[in-house]
N, C-alpha and C positions, 0 to 999 in steps of 0.2 A: 811680913808683907811680901807678896809675890811680884814678879816683874810683868804682870799683865797690863797691857796698854789697850785702852779702848779708843778707837778713832772713828770718826764719821766720814763717810764717803761724800765727796763733792757732788756726785751724781744724785744722791738721795735728796739733796737740797734743791735740785733743779725742778722746775715745774714741768709737768708732762706736756708733750706736744699735742696740739689739737689735730686730729685726723679727720678728714672729710670722707666718711664712709660711703657717700654716694658715688665715689670714684673707685671703690675697691670691690672687686669681684662681682658676682651676679647679684642683682637686686631682687628683693621680694617680688614675686609675681612674674619675673622674667622667664622667657621661654628657654628651656635647657637644650643646647645642641645635642644631637645624637652622639653617643659615645659607646665604646666597647672596651672590655678589659677582661682579665682572667680573675676568677674568684679564688678563694683560698684552696680549692681543690684542683685548680688548673683548668677548669671548665670555662669556656668563653661565655660572657654575659654582655648583654646590650642594655641600653636604657629601656627599650620596649620589653625586654624579658624580666625586668624588675617590677613592672606594673602588677598590682593586685586588683581585686575587684573595685577598690576605691581609688585606684591610681597609685602614685608613689610620692614620697616626700624625701627630698634630698636635704641633708643637713651638713653644712660645712663647719668644721671645728678646727680652729687654728690655735695651737698651743701658745700660751704666753711665755713659754720657756724656750723659745728658739732664738 
């Protein structure tokens, strides 16, 4: 028999917190403020420069690993 010990974390036994998503970040349909930044090639981009013939869609992805 090996000396392997299995233990459970007390954090795993806790119930997840309820988060009110209506108070987090932009909401669906909200107007996006104008912004500017550099793309991967160092070229300046603005919100207006990202629009295509059908507009633009912004997707916010927040990792669960932070």
